[in-house]
C-alpha positions, 0 to 999 in steps of 0.5 A: 322872687324868693328862694326857699332853701333846704332849711326852710329859710327864705332869701332873694333870688340872685342870679349871681349865686348860680353863676358863682356855683357853676364857675366853682364847679369848673364852668366858664363865666360865659357858660355860667352867665348863659345858664343862670339867665336861662334858669332865671327865665324859667322861674321869672313868673314865680313868687317862690321857688325851692332851691332844689328846683333851681338846682334841677334846672341848672344840672339839666343844662350842665349835663347837656352843655358841659359834662365835666362841670356837671360831673364836678358839681355832682362830686361836690354835692356827694362830698357834702352829702347832698343827693 
């Protein structure tokens, strides 16, 4: 599967990128692994997915499972000017 990034470029889907982002936001490795695997399953049958779709799925799970990490992720996005 390919991921279309915000700048229009394409890259291979890598579950590790989701895991790394969650850990950087303060989530545990176990939580990161669980969420990344769930998100990978959501998009398993797609050939192309937009990065914003992946972000939406990750954030929905973080909001339900770890509000502190969810808030940290949003704070980081805000500092980068992302909505």
